[in-house]
Kinemage of the C-alpha trace (Angstrom):
@kinemage 1
@onewidth
@group {chain A} dominant
@subgroup {mainchain}
@vectorlist {calphas} color= white
{ca met a 1} P 40.445 -32.548 23.627
{ca lys a 2} L 37.224 -34.512 24.025
{ca gln a 3} L 35.083 -31.417 24.498
{ca pro a 4} L 35.124 -30.310 20.819
{ca tyr a 5} L 34.051 -33.765 19.731
{ca ile a 6} L 31.179 -33.691 22.201
{ca val a 7} L 30.041 -30.288 20.888
{ca phe a 8} L 30.164 -31.479 17.279
{ca leu a 9} L 28.319 -34.651 18.239
{ca ile a 10} L 25.526 -32.665 19.880
{ca leu a 11} L 25.252 -30.286 16.934
{ca gly a 12} L 25.209 -33.208 14.506
{ca leu a 13} L 22.435 -34.925 16.437
{ca met a 14} L 20.447 -31.691 16.514
{ca leu a 15} L 20.878 -31.251 12.749
{ca ile a 16} L 19.745 -34.823 12.122
{ca ala a 17} L 16.739 -34.298 14.383
{ca val a 18} L 15.754 -31.116 12.532
{ca met a 19} L 16.042 -32.897 9.189
{ca met a 20} L 14.102 -35.934 10.457
{ca trp a 21} L 11.341 -34.019 12.239
{ca pro a 22} L 11.457 -30.458 10.920
{ca gly a 23} L 7.863 -29.830 11.926
{ca leu a 24} L 8.812 -30.091 15.604
{ca phe a 25} L 11.636 -27.583 15.368
{ca val a 26} L 11.049 -25.090 12.569
{ca asn a 27} L 7.309 -25.195 11.775
{ca pro a 28} L 6.402 -21.512 11.242
{ca gly a 29} L 2.627 -22.019 11.628
{ca thr a 30} L -0.466 -24.018 10.705
{ca leu a 31} L -0.817 -24.985 7.065
{ca ser a 32} L -3.570 -23.610 4.861
{ca glu a 33} L -6.729 -25.680 4.535
{ca glu a 34} L -5.777 -26.785 1.021
{ca his a 35} L -2.455 -28.170 2.268
{ca gln a 36} L -3.599 -29.697 5.563
{ca lys a 37} L -3.031 -33.181 4.161
{ca leu a 38} L 0.682 -32.354 3.988
{ca glu a 39} L 0.876 -31.612 7.728
{ca gly a 40} L 4.070 -33.202 9.036
{ca gly a 41} L 5.362 -33.926 5.559
{ca cys a 42} L 7.621 -30.900 5.415
{ca leu a 43} L 9.893 -32.370 2.793
{ca ser a 44} L 6.969 -32.483 0.372
{ca cys a 45} L 7.491 -28.744 -0.149
{ca his a 46} L 10.825 -27.954 1.503
{ca ser a 47} L 14.340 -29.170 0.807
{ca pro a 48} L 17.004 -29.163 3.558
{ca leu a 49} L 19.258 -26.137 3.201
{ca leu a 50} L 17.439 -25.090 -0.003
{ca gly a 51} L 14.248 -23.653 1.440
{ca thr a 52} L 11.118 -24.007 -0.716
{ca pro a 53} L 12.162 -24.479 -4.335
{ca ser a 54} L 9.477 -23.816 -6.933
{ca ser a 55} L 10.228 -27.216 -8.425
{ca lys a 56} L 8.426 -28.718 -5.399
{ca cys a 57} L 5.359 -26.530 -6.033
{ca val a 58} L 5.052 -27.225 -9.740
{ca phe a 59} L 5.190 -30.945 -9.028
{ca cys a 60} L 1.506 -30.505 -8.108
{ca his a 61} L 0.685 -27.077 -9.539
{ca thr a 62} L 1.938 -26.408 -13.042
{ca ser a 63} L 1.689 -22.816 -14.157
{ca glu a 64} L -0.329 -23.899 -17.211
{ca glu a 65} L -3.051 -25.454 -15.021
{ca ile a 66} L -3.305 -23.040 -12.105
{ca gly a 67} L -6.743 -21.465 -12.165
{ca leu a 68} L -8.048 -24.128 -14.538
{ca arg a 69} L -7.374 -27.471 -12.807
{ca asp a 70} L -6.778 -28.629 -9.251
{ca ala a 71} L -3.618 -30.294 -7.980
{ca ser a 72} L -4.919 -33.708 -9.082
{ca gly a 73} L -5.457 -32.475 -12.639
{ca arg a 74} L -9.254 -32.294 -12.519
{ca ala a 75} L -10.881 -29.363 -14.261
{ca leu a 76} L -12.209 -26.757 -11.836
{ca val a 77} L -15.973 -26.291 -11.711
{ca gln a 78} L -15.401 -22.539 -11.755
{ca pro a 79} L -12.158 -21.867 -13.627
{ca asp a 80} L -10.512 -18.515 -12.970
{ca ser a 81} L -9.139 -17.037 -16.175
{ca thr a 82} L -7.501 -14.158 -14.304
{ca thr a 83} L -5.564 -16.493 -12.018
{ca ala a 84} L -4.615 -18.603 -15.031
{ca leu a 85} L -3.336 -15.590 -16.960
{ca leu a 86} L -1.388 -14.299 -13.989
{ca his a 87} L 0.413 -17.579 -13.283
{ca lys a 88} L 1.333 -18.118 -16.911
{ca glu a 89} L 2.866 -14.670 -16.793
{ca leu a 90} L 4.757 -15.502 -13.585
{ca ala a 91} L 5.914 -18.975 -14.597
{ca ala a 92} L 9.563 -17.988 -14.302
{ca ser a 93} L 9.164 -16.430 -10.845
{ca glu a 94} L 9.688 -18.153 -7.501
{ca cys a 95} L 6.360 -19.234 -5.983
{ca ile a 96} L 7.360 -18.095 -2.478
{ca ala a 97} L 7.867 -14.579 -3.824
{ca cys a 98} L 4.052 -14.259 -3.514
{ca his a 99} L 2.809 -17.267 -1.525
{ca ser a 100} L 3.188 -18.693 1.942
{ca glu a 101} L 1.013 -21.658 2.868
{ca his a 102} L 1.668 -21.297 6.600
{ca phe a 103} L -0.280 -18.980 8.855
{ca leu a 104} L 2.591 -16.862 10.070
{ca pro a 105} L 2.759 -15.466 13.615
{ca gly a 106} L 1.192 -12.026 13.778
{ca lys a 107} L -0.694 -12.507 10.507
{ca ser a 108} L -4.480 -12.871 10.628
{ca ser a 109} L -4.565 -14.583 7.250
{ca leu a 110} L -2.235 -16.232 4.816
{ca phe a 111} L 0.466 -13.858 3.802
{ca ala a 112} L 0.313 -13.427 0.049
{ca ser a 113} L 1.522 -10.451 -1.884
{ca met a 114} L 2.552 -9.879 -5.442
{ca asp a 115} L 5.158 -7.572 -6.831
{ca his a 116} L 3.715 -6.220 -10.072
{ca gly a 117} L 7.273 -5.681 -11.178
{ca phe a 118} L 7.390 -9.401 -11.969
{ca leu a 119} L 4.866 -8.872 -14.767
{ca ser a 120} L 5.775 -8.043 -18.326
{ca ala a 121} L 5.738 -4.372 -19.304
{ca glu a 122} L 2.777 -5.067 -21.582
{ca leu a 123} L 0.646 -6.625 -18.821
{ca gln a 124} L 1.620 -3.910 -16.346
{ca lys a 125} L -0.076 -1.428 -18.664
{ca asn a 126} L -3.169 -3.611 -19.055
{ca cys a 127} L -4.510 -3.537 -15.477
{ca leu a 128} L -8.019 -4.557 -16.544
{ca ala a 129} L -6.743 -7.920 -17.737
{ca cys a 130} L -6.761 -8.915 -14.047
{ca his a 131} L -8.734 -6.151 -12.298
{ca asp a 132} L -11.703 -5.506 -14.573
{ca gln a 133} L -14.107 -6.688 -11.855
{ca asp a 134} L -12.490 -4.238 -9.427
{ca arg a 135} L -13.209 -1.201 -11.584
{ca pro a 136} L -15.442 1.178 -9.553
{ca asp a 137} L -18.946 1.565 -10.951
{ca asp a 138} L -19.026 5.351 -10.836
{ca ala a 139} L -19.220 8.195 -13.317
{ca leu a 140} L -15.523 8.932 -13.234
{ca his a 141} L -14.231 5.452 -13.889
{ca ser a 142} L -16.877 4.709 -16.487
{ca gln a 143} L -15.690 7.560 -18.688
{ca val a 144} L -11.938 7.677 -18.061
{ca gln a 145} L -10.002 5.910 -20.770
{ca ala a 146} L -6.578 6.407 -19.216
{ca ser a 147} L -4.481 3.546 -17.894
{ca cys a 148} L -5.143 2.806 -14.205
{ca asn a 149} L -1.513 3.347 -13.298
{ca asp a 150} L -1.730 6.924 -14.516
{ca cys a 151} L -3.534 7.593 -11.211
{ca his a 152} L -3.099 4.519 -8.996
{ca gly a 153} L -0.087 2.645 -7.734
{ca thr a 154} L 0.371 -1.125 -7.619
{ca lys a 155} L 0.819 -1.238 -3.838
{ca arg a 156} L -2.673 0.011 -3.033
{ca trp a 157} L -5.689 1.627 -4.691
{ca lys a 158} L -5.549 4.761 -2.556
{ca pro a 159} L -4.294 7.384 -2.452
{ca ala a 160} L -4.716 8.099 -6.155
{ca glu a 161} L -3.189 10.977 -8.018
{ca phe a 162} L -5.794 12.136 -10.505
{ca asp a 163} L -4.835 15.027 -12.747
{ca his a 164} L -8.108 16.766 -13.630
{ca glu a 165} L -6.309 19.194 -15.893
{ca ser a 166} L -4.914 16.501 -18.153
{ca trp a 167} L -7.970 14.311 -18.478
{ca leu a 168} L -11.040 16.451 -17.886
{ca arg a 169} L -10.150 20.069 -18.593
{ca ala a 170} L -12.056 20.185 -21.878
{ca asp a 171} L -15.063 18.505 -20.287
{ca leu a 172} L -14.980 20.829 -17.280
{ca asp a 173} L -14.867 23.885 -19.476
{ca arg a 174} L -17.677 22.584 -21.675
{ca ser a 175} L -20.025 21.314 -18.990
{ca gly a 176} L -19.582 23.896 -16.237
{ca ala a 177} L -21.022 22.999 -12.825
{ca gly a 178} L -22.502 19.741 -14.081
{ca ala a 179} L -19.082 18.287 -14.870
{ca cys a 180} L -17.924 18.409 -11.234
{ca ala a 181} L -21.247 17.200 -9.843
{ca arg a 182} L -21.187 14.067 -11.991
{ca cys a 183} L -18.412 12.736 -9.757
{ca his a 184} L -18.595 14.900 -6.650
{ca asp a 185} L -22.307 15.509 -6.060
{ca ser a 186} L -22.157 13.528 -2.819
{ca asp a 187} L -19.255 15.724 -1.708
{ca arg a 188} L -21.237 18.951 -2.028
{ca pro a 189} L -21.285 20.657 1.422
{ca asp a 190} L -24.692 20.566 3.069
{ca asp a 191} L -24.926 24.304 3.672
{ca arg a 192} L -27.038 27.048 2.191
{ca leu a 193} L -24.289 28.589 0.130
{ca his a 194} L -23.467 25.405 -1.734
{ca lys a 195} L -27.083 24.221 -1.974
{ca glu a 196} L -28.072 27.401 -3.771
{ca ala a 197} L -24.973 27.758 -5.905
{ca lys a 198} L -25.614 26.949 -9.540
{ca asn a 199} L -22.369 28.208 -10.940
{ca ser a 200} L -19.313 26.111 -11.681
{ca cys a 201} L -17.371 24.807 -8.670
{ca ser a 202} L -14.170 25.926 -10.349
{ca gln a 203} L -15.150 29.583 -9.889
{ca cys a 204} L -14.164 29.177 -6.238
{ca his a 205} L -12.348 25.846 -5.942
{ca asn a 206} L -9.549 24.251 -7.869
{ca thr a 207} L -8.919 20.677 -8.926
{ca lys a 208} L -5.933 20.153 -6.622
{ca ala a 209} L -7.823 20.476 -3.344
{ca trp a 210} L -11.257 21.568 -2.118
{ca val a 211} L -9.762 23.920 0.444
{ca pro a 212} L -8.598 26.534 0.524
{ca ala a 213} L -11.163 27.991 -1.866
{ca asp a 214} L -10.035 30.917 -3.930
{ca phe a 215} L -13.167 32.974 -3.405
{ca asp a 216} L -12.929 35.735 -0.783
{ca his a 217} L -16.246 37.538 -0.401
{ca asp a 218} L -14.643 40.272 1.742
{ca gln a 219} L -12.871 41.682 -1.277
{ca trp a 220} L -16.310 42.573 -2.658
{ca phe a 221} L -18.456 43.065 0.444
{ca arg a 222} L -17.998 42.294 4.136
{ca phe a 223} L -20.921 40.676 5.916
{ca asp a 224} L -22.240 42.087 9.183
{ca arg a 225} L -25.315 41.856 11.410
{ca asn a 226} L -27.461 43.796 8.978
{ca his a 227} L -25.965 42.099 5.962
{ca pro a 228} L -25.777 38.365 6.772
{ca ala a 229} L -24.438 35.758 4.329
{ca asp a 230} L -27.819 35.129 2.753
{ca cys a 231} L -26.875 34.701 -0.899
{ca ser a 232} L -30.307 35.051 -2.452
{ca thr a 233} L -30.909 38.483 -0.856
{ca cys a 234} L -28.255 40.065 -3.093
{ca his a 235} L -27.661 37.449 -5.783
{ca asp a 236} L -30.986 36.972 -7.529
{ca asn a 237} L -29.496 34.691 -10.170
{ca pro a 238} L -27.906 31.609 -8.512
{ca ala a 239} L -26.380 30.641 -11.851
{ca asp a 240} L -24.273 33.771 -11.927
{ca tyr a 241} L -22.939 35.115 -8.660
{ca lys a 242} L -21.178 37.919 -10.480
{ca arg a 243} L -24.556 39.585 -10.675
{ca tyr a 244} L -26.081 41.138 -7.564
{ca thr a 245} L -28.616 43.705 -6.492
{ca cys a 246} L -28.929 45.880 -3.400
{ca tyr a 247} L -32.672 46.325 -3.906
{ca gly a 248} L -33.444 42.978 -2.243
{ca cys a 249} L -33.865 44.810 1.075
{ca his a 250} L -37.002 46.816 1.730
{ca glu a 251} L -35.146 49.970 2.780
{ca his a 252} L -33.515 50.177 -0.643
{ca ser a 253} L -35.491 51.311 -3.663
{ca glu a 254} L -34.108 52.474 -6.961
{ca arg a 255} L -35.854 55.816 -6.609
{ca gly a 256} L -34.643 56.387 -3.062
{ca val a 257} L -31.062 55.352 -3.788
{ca ala a 258} L -30.970 57.583 -6.892
{ca ala a 259} L -32.280 60.610 -4.987
{ca glu a 260} L -29.838 60.171 -2.112
{ca his a 261} L -26.814 59.823 -4.386
{ca arg a 262} L -27.762 62.730 -6.655
{ca glu a 263} L -28.155 64.877 -3.577
{ca glu a 264} L -24.476 64.148 -2.876
{ca gly a 265} L -23.540 64.899 -6.481
{ca ile a 266} L -23.045 61.238 -7.330
{ca trp a 267} L -24.454 60.276 -10.711
{ca glu a 268} L -22.749 56.939 -11.279
{ca phe a 269} L -24.079 54.536 -8.681
{ca asp a 270} L -25.096 51.414 -10.580
{ca asn a 271} L -22.207 49.360 -9.150
{ca cys a 272} L -22.928 49.779 -5.431
{ca val a 273} L -19.979 47.757 -4.112
{ca glu a 274} L -17.551 49.957 -5.978
{ca cys a 275} L -17.877 52.267 -2.940
{ca his a 276} L -19.960 50.275 -0.442
{ca arg a 277} L -17.727 47.399 0.674
{ca ser a 278} L -19.592 47.189 3.996
{ca ser a 279} L -22.360 48.988 5.881
{ca asn a 280} L -19.826 51.618 6.944
{ca glu a 281} L -20.959 54.840 5.258
{ca asp a 282} L -17.709 56.640 6.084
{ca glu a 283} L -15.781 53.959 4.245
{ca ala a 284} L -18.072 54.430 1.225
{ca lys a 285} L -17.504 58.189 1.237
{ca arg a 286} L -13.721 57.715 1.351
{ca ala a 287} L -13.958 55.306 -1.553
{ca trp a 288} L -16.046 57.752 -3.558
{ca arg a 289} L -13.593 60.591 -2.951
{ca lys a 290} L -10.763 58.348 -4.080
{ca ile a 291} L -12.608 57.445 -7.275
{ca arg a 292} L -13.490 61.065 -8.029
{ca arg a 293} L -9.843 62.238 -7.913
């Protein structure tokens, strides 16, 4: 019968010890630099069996003064209006929902996160009220007037979901190649094809993804050893790749091509690739016979 009493006695002593010296038994990690003076004074912030009530925090940090004054009530040399606005907005929330003043095991820095769901619906739509200094200084973000959360989430900045069609379609149609390059010039592939291309990116690519590109040169002409992918040889106007000429090679001359085709009874030969989809002459003859039917 004495054993249960001994067990309860031991547990009671352990509970008293934890309450008397909590730092020795349940200290989760070193305090932040700002709270080092509270080291060992666990009950300054914590209450036995109640955790860390916000009432302990606001004893030193009232939501009206955070960002504007320090814990002693002195005005900050560099007040932070964003921090002040945020904490006024979150006055009704529990402080530990975002803050931990202990360096937790496995964390390289103080663990602090904020659930944007705590904010009012109005402030959730006004991201720049807190993040104006975070706005990227690039062409895209300087001209987009949409709300940030139309593209970005509140957990992280990337990945973003930008709908070109909704926000820039009119501009893309109006500005052609220049519209894409204003944001993506650094993304232009460093190859001859893309260096020489002056037409709109959207003639080959779409706004959902760079690859796969829609353009398939083989449907017009297949390259080979005698016809390498040297754009300027056939396309003499880099602003319009729909135009081409076969007279860029020395063996082709208008007079010679005309004479050869007329000899075969072919009088319509302005659009060479209508029959010549490669250097294979037999293929061209089959194509011509098919057209002539």
